All heavy atoms as TSV, in Angstrom:
chain	resi	resn	atom	element	x	y	z
A	1	MET	N	N	0.905	-1.178	-0.013
A	1	MET	CA	C	0.023	0.012	-0.020
A	1	MET	C	C	0.880	1.256	-0.047
A	1	MET	O	O	0.534	2.172	-0.714
A	1	MET	CB	C	-0.919	-0.053	1.208
A	1	MET	CG	C	-1.851	1.044	1.300
A	1	MET	SD	S	-3.038	0.899	-0.079
A	1	MET	CE	C	-4.017	2.379	0.091
A	2	ILE	N	N	1.884	1.206	0.834
A	2	ILE	CA	C	2.828	2.421	0.788
A	2	ILE	C	C	3.471	2.665	-0.563
A	2	ILE	O	O	3.738	3.790	-0.966
A	2	ILE	CB	C	3.893	2.275	1.938
A	2	ILE	CG1	C	4.585	3.681	2.130
A	2	ILE	CG2	C	4.806	1.224	1.770
A	2	ILE	CD1	C	3.761	4.697	2.949
A	3	LEU	N	N	3.842	1.545	-1.185
A	3	LEU	CA	C	4.433	1.641	-2.583
A	3	LEU	C	C	3.523	2.321	-3.496
A	3	LEU	O	O	3.955	3.146	-4.300
A	3	LEU	CB	C	4.873	0.183	-2.976
A	3	LEU	CG	C	5.557	0.202	-4.297
A	3	LEU	CD1	C	6.827	1.013	-4.210
A	3	LEU	CD2	C	5.759	-1.206	-4.749
A	4	ILE	N	N	2.242	2.045	-3.432
A	4	ILE	CA	C	1.294	2.743	-4.304
A	4	ILE	C	C	1.178	4.192	-3.990
A	4	ILE	O	O	1.208	5.010	-4.983
A	4	ILE	CB	C	-0.159	1.973	-4.225
A	4	ILE	CG1	C	-0.045	0.569	-4.727
A	4	ILE	CG2	C	-1.207	2.787	-5.013
A	4	ILE	CD1	C	-1.190	-0.222	-4.390
A	5	ALA	N	N	1.230	4.599	-2.739
A	5	ALA	CA	C	1.064	5.956	-2.379
A	5	ALA	C	C	2.341	6.724	-2.833
A	5	ALA	O	O	2.284	7.778	-3.364
A	5	ALA	CB	C	0.933	6.044	-0.857
A	6	LEU	N	N	3.485	6.133	-2.727
A	6	LEU	CA	C	4.741	6.758	-3.059
A	6	LEU	C	C	4.876	6.810	-4.597
A	6	LEU	O	O	5.339	7.907	-5.124
A	6	LEU	CB	C	5.981	5.988	-2.496
A	6	LEU	CG	C	6.170	6.006	-1.031
A	6	LEU	CD1	C	7.352	5.172	-0.602
A	6	LEU	CD2	C	6.388	7.513	-0.572
A	7	THR	N	N	4.389	5.861	-5.253
A	7	THR	CA	C	4.363	5.867	-6.705
A	7	THR	C	C	3.492	7.049	-7.246
A	7	THR	O	O	3.768	7.746	-8.116
A	7	THR	CB	C	3.949	4.487	-7.292
A	7	THR	OG1	O	4.849	3.506	-6.874
A	7	THR	CG2	C	3.854	4.557	-8.800
A	8	ALA	N	N	2.296	7.166	-6.548
A	8	ALA	CA	C	1.377	8.243	-6.918
A	8	ALA	C	C	2.004	9.604	-6.652
A	8	ALA	O	O	1.834	10.531	-7.559
A	8	ALA	CB	C	0.052	8.102	-6.210
A	9	VAL	N	N	2.633	9.751	-5.522
A	9	VAL	CA	C	3.270	11.072	-5.205
A	9	VAL	C	C	4.364	11.369	-6.269
A	9	VAL	O	O	4.520	12.469	-6.740
A	9	VAL	CB	C	3.847	11.046	-3.810
A	9	VAL	CG1	C	4.884	12.293	-3.566
A	9	VAL	CG2	C	2.704	10.966	-2.838
A	10	LEU	N	N	5.157	10.279	-6.614
A	10	LEU	CA	C	6.237	10.455	-7.576
A	10	LEU	C	C	5.605	10.937	-8.968
A	10	LEU	O	O	6.217	11.786	-9.649
A	10	LEU	CB	C	6.977	9.180	-7.664
A	10	LEU	CG	C	8.197	9.331	-8.712
A	10	LEU	CD1	C	9.202	10.311	-8.388
A	10	LEU	CD2	C	8.882	7.912	-8.876
A	11	ALA	N	N	4.500	10.304	-9.404
A	11	ALA	CA	C	3.874	10.681	-10.612
A	11	ALA	C	C	3.344	12.086	-10.595
A	11	ALA	O	O	3.415	12.839	-11.601
A	11	ALA	CB	C	2.718	9.731	-10.809
A	12	LEU	N	N	2.791	12.547	-9.482
A	12	LEU	CA	C	2.259	13.921	-9.297
A	12	LEU	C	C	3.468	14.877	-9.486
A	12	LEU	O	O	3.462	15.962	-10.087
A	12	LEU	CB	C	1.683	14.090	-8.056
A	12	LEU	CG	C	0.172	13.468	-8.026
A	12	LEU	CD1	C	-0.405	13.640	-6.569
A	12	LEU	CD2	C	-0.731	14.171	-9.033
A	13	VAL	N	N	4.597	14.581	-8.856
A	13	VAL	CA	C	5.721	15.463	-8.828
A	13	VAL	C	C	6.284	15.555	-10.263
A	13	VAL	O	O	6.633	16.648	-10.743
A	13	VAL	CB	C	6.831	14.969	-7.861
A	13	VAL	CG1	C	8.166	15.731	-8.098
A	13	VAL	CG2	C	6.330	15.206	-6.369
A	14	ALA	N	N	6.442	14.402	-10.908
A	14	ALA	CA	C	6.969	14.391	-12.258
A	14	ALA	C	C	6.047	15.168	-13.238
A	14	ALA	O	O	6.462	15.945	-13.982
A	14	ALA	CB	C	7.090	12.990	-12.753
A	15	GLY	N	N	4.738	14.923	-13.044
A	15	GLY	CA	C	3.809	15.660	-13.939
A	15	GLY	C	C	3.760	17.187	-13.694
A	15	GLY	O	O	3.720	17.928	-14.552
A	16	GLY	N	N	4.028	17.525	-12.411
A	16	GLY	CA	C	4.190	19.046	-12.122
A	16	GLY	C	C	5.364	19.583	-12.720
A	16	GLY	O	O	5.331	20.722	-13.231
A	17	CYS	N	N	6.482	18.860	-12.710
A	17	CYS	CA	C	7.729	19.356	-13.204
A	17	CYS	C	C	7.582	19.546	-14.826
A	17	CYS	O	O	8.006	20.493	-15.404
A	17	CYS	CB	C	8.926	18.469	-12.926
A	17	CYS	SG	S	9.370	18.428	-11.298
A	18	VAL	N	N	6.936	18.523	-15.462
A	18	VAL	CA	C	6.697	18.667	-16.862
A	18	VAL	C	C	5.834	19.797	-17.127
A	18	VAL	O	O	6.078	20.537	-18.112
A	18	VAL	CB	C	5.927	17.307	-17.322
A	18	VAL	CG1	C	5.375	17.488	-18.726
A	18	VAL	CG2	C	6.944	16.140	-17.305
A	19	CYS	N	N	4.775	20.024	-16.354
A	19	CYS	CA	C	3.912	21.297	-16.594
A	19	CYS	C	C	4.642	22.545	-16.418
A	19	CYS	O	O	4.418	23.552	-17.134
A	19	CYS	CB	C	2.796	21.257	-15.616
A	19	CYS	SG	S	1.510	19.942	-16.131
A	20	VAL	N	N	5.621	22.634	-15.465
A	20	VAL	CA	C	6.442	23.813	-15.309
A	20	VAL	C	C	7.199	24.181	-16.570
A	20	VAL	O	O	7.236	25.279	-17.067
A	20	VAL	CB	C	7.356	23.714	-14.079
A	20	VAL	CG1	C	8.362	24.784	-14.063
A	20	VAL	CG2	C	6.470	23.690	-12.733
A	21	VAL	N	N	7.929	23.070	-17.084
A	21	VAL	CA	C	8.605	23.291	-18.308
A	21	VAL	C	C	7.702	23.669	-19.510
A	21	VAL	O	O	8.069	24.509	-20.239
A	21	VAL	CB	C	9.479	22.023	-18.649
A	21	VAL	CG1	C	10.152	22.148	-19.959
A	21	VAL	CG2	C	10.497	21.758	-17.525
A	22	TRP	N	N	6.579	22.959	-19.687
A	22	TRP	CA	C	5.704	23.235	-20.766
A	22	TRP	C	C	5.148	24.690	-20.581
A	22	TRP	O	O	5.028	25.453	-21.557
A	22	TRP	CB	C	4.547	22.196	-20.702
A	22	TRP	CG	C	3.720	22.203	-21.840
A	22	TRP	CD1	C	3.805	22.886	-22.996
A	22	TRP	CD2	C	2.541	21.345	-21.995
A	22	TRP	NE1	N	2.836	22.577	-23.925
A	22	TRP	CE2	C	1.963	21.618	-23.275
A	22	TRP	CE3	C	1.877	20.483	-21.197
A	22	TRP	CZ2	C	0.799	21.070	-23.763
A	22	TRP	CZ3	C	0.781	19.886	-21.666
A	22	TRP	CH2	C	0.156	20.036	-22.949
A	23	ALA	N	N	4.792	25.134	-19.424
A	23	ALA	CA	C	4.255	26.454	-19.195
A	23	ALA	C	C	5.299	27.513	-19.541
A	23	ALA	O	O	4.951	28.567	-20.092
A	23	ALA	CB	C	3.758	26.653	-17.759
A	24	ALA	N	N	6.531	27.204	-19.281
A	24	ALA	CA	C	7.567	28.147	-19.597
A	24	ALA	C	C	7.790	28.329	-21.190
A	24	ALA	O	O	8.115	29.338	-21.596
A	24	ALA	CB	C	9.036	27.722	-18.997
A	25	ARG	N	N	7.300	27.370	-21.862
A	25	ARG	CA	C	7.314	27.411	-23.288
A	25	ARG	C	C	6.036	27.880	-23.855
A	25	ARG	O	O	5.775	27.897	-25.099
A	25	ARG	CB	C	7.651	26.009	-23.888
A	25	ARG	CG	C	9.129	25.594	-23.536
A	25	ARG	CD	C	9.440	24.213	-24.033
A	25	ARG	NE	N	10.765	23.907	-23.679
A	25	ARG	CZ	C	11.789	23.982	-24.484
A	25	ARG	NH1	N	11.653	24.441	-25.693
A	25	ARG	NH2	N	12.967	23.501	-24.058
A	26	GLY	N	N	5.028	28.322	-23.071
A	26	GLY	CA	C	3.795	28.803	-23.603
A	26	GLY	C	C	2.748	27.829	-23.707
A	26	GLY	O	O	1.971	27.859	-24.628
A	27	GLY	N	N	2.565	26.921	-22.765
A	27	GLY	CA	C	1.468	25.888	-22.858
A	27	GLY	C	C	0.142	26.449	-22.667
A	27	GLY	O	O	-0.048	27.637	-22.425
A	28	PRO	N	N	-0.891	25.587	-22.729
A	28	PRO	CA	C	-2.291	26.130	-22.495
A	28	PRO	C	C	-2.473	26.597	-21.095
A	28	PRO	O	O	-1.659	26.439	-20.203
A	28	PRO	CB	C	-3.077	24.789	-22.815
A	28	PRO	CG	C	-2.192	23.683	-22.782
A	28	PRO	CD	C	-0.786	24.208	-22.897
A	29	ARG	N	N	-3.703	27.153	-20.860
A	29	ARG	CA	C	-3.959	27.759	-19.543
A	29	ARG	C	C	-3.866	26.775	-18.373
A	29	ARG	O	O	-3.478	27.042	-17.311
A	29	ARG	CB	C	-5.328	28.456	-19.643
A	29	ARG	CG	C	-5.749	29.158	-18.319
A	29	ARG	CD	C	-7.045	29.771	-18.389
A	29	ARG	NE	N	-6.961	30.888	-19.373
A	29	ARG	CZ	C	-7.916	31.633	-19.797
A	29	ARG	NH1	N	-9.149	31.377	-19.390
A	29	ARG	NH2	N	-7.771	32.548	-20.652
A	30	TRP	N	N	-4.485	25.587	-18.565
A	30	TRP	CA	C	-4.517	24.590	-17.477
A	30	TRP	C	C	-3.078	24.174	-17.124
A	30	TRP	O	O	-2.821	23.930	-16.002
A	30	TRP	CB	C	-5.339	23.367	-17.858
A	30	TRP	CG	C	-4.766	22.467	-18.889
A	30	TRP	CD1	C	-5.143	22.567	-20.210
A	30	TRP	CD2	C	-3.879	21.424	-18.676
A	30	TRP	NE1	N	-4.426	21.607	-20.883
A	30	TRP	CE2	C	-3.713	20.795	-19.945
A	30	TRP	CE3	C	-3.325	20.892	-17.588
A	30	TRP	CZ2	C	-2.805	19.744	-20.143
A	30	TRP	CZ3	C	-2.500	19.731	-17.864
A	30	TRP	CH2	C	-2.230	19.265	-19.133
A	31	VAL	N	N	-2.120	24.183	-18.061
A	31	VAL	CA	C	-0.665	23.803	-17.707
A	31	VAL	C	C	-0.091	24.986	-16.917
A	31	VAL	O	O	0.587	24.629	-16.004
A	31	VAL	CB	C	0.017	23.544	-19.119
A	31	VAL	CG1	C	1.526	23.397	-18.815
A	31	VAL	CG2	C	-0.527	22.324	-19.791
A	32	ARG	N	N	-0.384	26.174	-17.282
A	32	ARG	CA	C	0.078	27.282	-16.531
A	32	ARG	C	C	-0.402	27.198	-15.004
A	32	ARG	O	O	0.284	27.525	-14.069
A	32	ARG	CB	C	-0.212	28.580	-17.147
A	32	ARG	CG	C	0.622	28.716	-18.473
A	32	ARG	CD	C	0.482	30.130	-19.036
A	32	ARG	NE	N	-0.855	30.571	-19.296
A	32	ARG	CZ	C	-1.392	30.485	-20.565
A	32	ARG	NH1	N	-0.645	29.906	-21.528
A	32	ARG	NH2	N	-2.635	30.859	-20.769
A	33	GLY	N	N	-1.704	26.788	-14.943
A	33	GLY	CA	C	-2.332	26.664	-13.577
A	33	GLY	C	C	-1.685	25.549	-12.703
A	33	GLY	O	O	-1.375	25.796	-11.579
A	34	VAL	N	N	-1.356	24.448	-13.337
A	34	VAL	CA	C	-0.727	23.367	-12.617
A	34	VAL	C	C	0.687	23.806	-12.362
A	34	VAL	O	O	1.222	23.478	-11.265
A	34	VAL	CB	C	-0.761	21.992	-13.487
A	34	VAL	CG1	C	0.210	20.990	-12.941
A	34	VAL	CG2	C	-2.179	21.619	-13.749
A	35	ALA	N	N	1.393	24.458	-13.196
A	35	ALA	CA	C	2.682	25.026	-12.974
A	35	ALA	C	C	2.752	25.893	-11.749
A	35	ALA	O	O	3.621	25.780	-10.957
A	35	ALA	CB	C	3.263	25.595	-14.235
A	36	ALA	N	N	1.765	26.789	-11.691
A	36	ALA	CA	C	1.795	27.713	-10.539
A	36	ALA	C	C	1.492	26.966	-9.191
A	36	ALA	O	O	2.178	27.245	-8.248
A	36	ALA	CB	C	0.634	28.741	-10.780
A	37	VAL	N	N	0.649	26.002	-9.306
A	37	VAL	CA	C	0.444	25.104	-8.013
A	37	VAL	C	C	1.742	24.407	-7.660
A	37	VAL	O	O	2.018	24.360	-6.482
A	37	VAL	CB	C	-0.805	24.189	-8.257
A	37	VAL	CG1	C	-0.843	23.162	-7.108
A	37	VAL	CG2	C	-2.050	24.977	-8.400
A	38	THR	N	N	2.330	23.795	-8.588
A	38	THR	CA	C	3.621	23.060	-8.393
A	38	THR	C	C	4.673	24.060	-7.821
A	38	THR	O	O	5.365	23.618	-6.871
A	38	THR	CB	C	4.136	22.412	-9.639
A	38	THR	OG1	O	3.146	21.565	-10.179
A	38	THR	CG2	C	5.486	21.699	-9.428
A	39	LEU	N	N	4.882	25.228	-8.361
A	39	LEU	CA	C	5.888	26.140	-7.914
A	39	LEU	C	C	5.519	26.694	-6.467
A	39	LEU	O	O	6.372	26.797	-5.651
A	39	LEU	CB	C	6.002	27.276	-8.849
A	39	LEU	CG	C	6.592	26.944	-10.193
A	39	LEU	CD1	C	6.546	28.138	-11.171
A	39	LEU	CD2	C	8.065	26.425	-10.100
A	40	THR	N	N	4.301	26.875	-6.257
A	40	THR	CA	C	3.793	27.304	-4.843
A	40	THR	C	C	4.063	26.206	-3.861
A	40	THR	O	O	4.591	26.504	-2.735
A	40	THR	CB	C	2.368	27.710	-4.876
A	40	THR	OG1	O	2.215	28.693	-5.854
A	40	THR	CG2	C	1.948	28.167	-3.466
A	41	ALA	N	N	3.800	24.879	-4.159
A	41	ALA	CA	C	4.072	23.846	-3.242
A	41	ALA	C	C	5.556	23.743	-3.102
A	41	ALA	O	O	5.923	23.450	-1.879
A	41	ALA	CB	C	3.520	22.617	-3.947
A	42	GLY	N	N	6.349	23.854	-4.058
A	42	GLY	CA	C	7.819	23.868	-3.903
A	42	GLY	C	C	8.258	25.005	-2.882
A	42	GLY	O	O	9.152	24.704	-2.013
A	43	GLN	N	N	7.745	26.184	-3.007
A	43	GLN	CA	C	8.081	27.250	-2.137
A	43	GLN	C	C	7.643	26.948	-0.742
A	43	GLN	O	O	8.418	27.173	0.286
A	43	GLN	CB	C	7.407	28.570	-2.607
A	43	GLN	CG	C	7.970	29.241	-3.857
A	43	GLN	CD	C	9.216	29.847	-3.544
A	43	GLN	OE1	O	9.808	29.881	-2.482
A	43	GLN	NE2	N	9.745	30.506	-4.540
A	44	LEU	N	N	6.502	26.358	-0.529
A	44	LEU	CA	C	5.983	26.018	0.870
A	44	LEU	C	C	6.980	24.892	1.503
A	44	LEU	O	O	7.235	25.062	2.631
A	44	LEU	CB	C	4.577	25.538	0.774
A	44	LEU	CG	C	3.518	26.523	0.486
A	44	LEU	CD1	C	2.175	25.911	0.237
A	44	LEU	CD2	C	3.524	27.559	1.615
A	45	VAL	N	N	7.340	23.945	0.708
A	45	VAL	CA	C	8.208	22.881	1.239
A	45	VAL	C	C	9.561	23.485	1.577
A	45	VAL	O	O	10.077	23.219	2.650
A	45	VAL	CB	C	8.346	21.728	0.153
A	45	VAL	CG1	C	9.482	20.855	0.578
A	45	VAL	CG2	C	7.090	20.974	0.077
A	46	ARG	N	N	10.125	24.378	0.765
A	46	ARG	CA	C	11.359	24.987	1.075
A	46	ARG	C	C	11.255	25.849	2.338
A	46	ARG	O	O	12.173	25.838	3.183
A	46	ARG	CB	C	11.863	25.841	-0.103
A	46	ARG	CG	C	12.593	24.987	-1.191
A	46	ARG	CD	C	13.372	25.910	-2.165
A	46	ARG	NE	N	12.577	26.916	-2.772
A	46	ARG	CZ	C	12.000	26.629	-3.999
A	46	ARG	NH1	N	12.103	25.520	-4.581
A	46	ARG	NH2	N	11.194	27.709	-4.576
A	47	SER	N	N	10.291	26.641	2.491
A	47	SER	CA	C	10.138	27.518	3.655
A	47	SER	C	C	9.909	26.701	4.905
A	47	SER	O	O	10.439	27.052	5.899
A	47	SER	CB	C	9.037	28.519	3.489
A	47	SER	OG	O	7.714	27.837	3.342
A	48	SER	N	N	9.242	25.585	4.802
A	48	SER	CA	C	9.021	24.747	5.960
A	48	SER	C	C	10.299	24.055	6.448
A	48	SER	O	O	10.622	23.822	7.552
A	48	SER	CB	C	7.923	23.756	5.774
A	48	SER	OG	O	8.297	22.679	4.976
A	49	ASN	N	N	11.082	23.611	5.373
A	49	ASN	CA	C	12.392	23.044	5.670
A	49	ASN	C	C	13.340	24.070	6.340
A	49	ASN	O	O	14.129	23.846	7.163
A	49	ASN	CB	C	12.995	22.403	4.478
A	49	ASN	CG	C	12.427	21.209	4.029
A	49	ASN	OD1	O	11.617	20.477	4.889
A	49	ASN	ND2	N	12.605	20.751	2.814
A	50	ARG	N	N	13.344	25.341	5.818
A	50	ARG	CA	C	14.160	26.390	6.358
A	50	ARG	C	C	13.800	26.702	7.746
A	50	ARG	O	O	14.716	26.879	8.626
A	50	ARG	CB	C	13.917	27.642	5.475
A	50	ARG	CG	C	15.223	28.439	5.428
A	50	ARG	CD	C	15.030	29.562	4.412
A	50	ARG	NE	N	15.130	29.017	3.069
A	50	ARG	CZ	C	14.301	29.456	2.160
A	50	ARG	NH1	N	13.393	30.387	2.334
A	50	ARG	NH2	N	14.322	28.972	0.980
A	51	ARG	N	N	12.534	26.753	8.145
A	51	ARG	CA	C	12.100	26.900	9.487
A	51	ARG	C	C	12.515	25.848	10.391
A	51	ARG	O	O	12.876	26.036	11.613
A	51	ARG	CB	C	10.532	27.025	9.585
A	51	ARG	CG	C	10.118	28.438	9.346
A	51	ARG	CD	C	8.660	28.534	9.445
A	51	ARG	NE	N	8.115	28.066	8.073
A	51	ARG	CZ	C	6.860	27.717	7.837
A	51	ARG	NH1	N	6.041	27.981	8.778
A	51	ARG	NH2	N	6.567	27.405	6.690
A	52	ARG	N	N	12.597	24.644	10.015
A	52	ARG	CA	C	13.033	23.464	10.801
A	52	ARG	C	C	14.471	23.301	10.826
A	52	ARG	O	O	15.061	22.511	11.584
A	52	ARG	CB	C	12.355	22.143	10.275
A	52	ARG	CG	C	10.893	22.133	10.499
A	52	ARG	CD	C	10.328	20.768	10.133
A	52	ARG	NE	N	10.822	20.344	8.809
A	52	ARG	CZ	C	10.725	19.094	8.348
A	52	ARG	NH1	N	10.308	18.205	9.197
A	52	ARG	NH2	N	11.178	18.769	7.193
A	53	GLY	N	N	15.261	23.988	9.874
A	53	GLY	CA	C	16.693	23.874	9.926
A	53	GLY	C	C	17.056	22.681	9.122
A	53	GLY	O	O	18.175	22.296	9.358
A	54	VAL	N	N	16.324	22.304	8.176
A	54	VAL	CA	C	16.670	21.123	7.404
A	54	VAL	C	C	17.173	21.542	6.034
A	54	VAL	O	O	16.740	22.561	5.543
A	54	VAL	CB	C	15.388	20.203	7.130
A	54	VAL	CG1	C	15.687	19.066	6.233
A	54	VAL	CG2	C	14.883	19.633	8.466
A	55	GLY	N	N	18.087	20.817	5.514
A	55	GLY	CA	C	18.525	21.079	4.150
A	55	GLY	C	C	19.865	21.854	4.045
A	55	GLY	O	O	20.388	22.386	5.122
A	56	GLY	N	N	20.465	21.786	2.955
A	56	GLY	CA	C	21.801	22.480	2.682
A	56	GLY	C	C	21.613	23.843	2.096
A	56	GLY	O	O	20.658	24.456	2.195
A	57	GLY	N	N	22.571	24.133	1.321
A	57	GLY	CA	C	22.565	25.421	0.587
A	57	GLY	C	C	23.026	26.539	1.535
A	57	GLY	O	O	23.208	26.405	2.834
A	58	GLY	N	N	23.284	27.703	1.045
A	58	GLY	CA	C	23.660	28.877	1.797
A	58	GLY	C	C	25.094	28.744	2.219
A	58	GLY	O	O	25.829	27.936	1.595
A	59	ASP	N	N	25.512	29.747	2.910
A	59	ASP	CA	C	26.963	29.804	3.273
A	59	ASP	C	C	27.300	28.988	4.414
A	59	ASP	O	O	26.708	29.139	5.504
A	59	ASP	CB	C	27.150	31.366	3.576
A	59	ASP	CG	C	28.703	31.662	3.744
A	59	ASP	OD1	O	29.556	30.806	3.320
A	59	ASP	OD2	O	29.017	32.714	4.243
A	60	ASP	N	N	28.266	28.207	4.357
A	60	ASP	CA	C	28.710	27.390	5.493
A	60	ASP	C	C	29.804	27.995	6.280
A	60	ASP	O	O	30.318	27.490	7.183
A	60	ASP	CB	C	29.191	25.963	5.039
A	60	ASP	CG	C	30.457	26.100	4.096
A	60	ASP	OD1	O	30.870	27.185	3.827
A	60	ASP	OD2	O	31.036	25.002	3.684
A	61	GLY	N	N	30.272	29.199	5.910
A	61	GLY	CA	C	31.163	29.939	6.731
A	61	GLY	C	C	32.594	29.468	6.561
A	61	GLY	O	O	33.479	30.055	7.247
A	62	GLY	N	N	32.948	28.636	5.640
A	62	GLY	CA	C	34.222	28.108	5.415
A	62	GLY	C	C	34.930	28.686	4.170
A	62	GLY	O	O	35.204	27.986	3.280
A	63	GLY	N	N	35.144	29.977	4.161
A	63	GLY	CA	C	35.717	30.676	2.947
A	63	GLY	C	C	37.223	30.556	2.981
A	63	GLY	O	O	37.922	30.006	3.913
A	64	ASP	N	N	37.801	31.127	1.891
A	64	ASP	CA	C	39.257	31.183	1.809
A	64	ASP	C	C	39.824	32.476	2.214
A	64	ASP	O	O	40.778	32.953	1.572
A	64	ASP	CB	C	39.703	30.838	0.289
A	64	ASP	CG	C	39.396	29.390	-0.110
A	64	ASP	OD1	O	39.645	28.477	0.761
A	64	ASP	OD2	O	38.956	29.262	-1.177
A	65	ASP	N	N	39.282	33.221	3.244
A	65	ASP	CA	C	39.773	34.531	3.600
A	65	ASP	C	C	41.062	34.492	4.096
A	65	ASP	O	O	41.546	33.890	4.969
A	65	ASP	CB	C	38.759	35.047	4.735
A	65	ASP	CG	C	37.369	34.986	4.325
A	65	ASP	OD1	O	36.995	34.294	3.403
A	65	ASP	OD2	O	36.603	35.671	4.902
């Protein structure tokens, strides 16, 4: 059952990414809507990870000064 749920989530993520690329190339209105939802969901995930202190990126403070 968990495998089916994870497969469905993966299919939704892949479809959202396809819609983002298609919308950037001038796809139909529904594709632009799906792309907007996908980008908004990505922003929400990134902001929630940032609040919890999860994830990389940013300056690690180890420069060559």
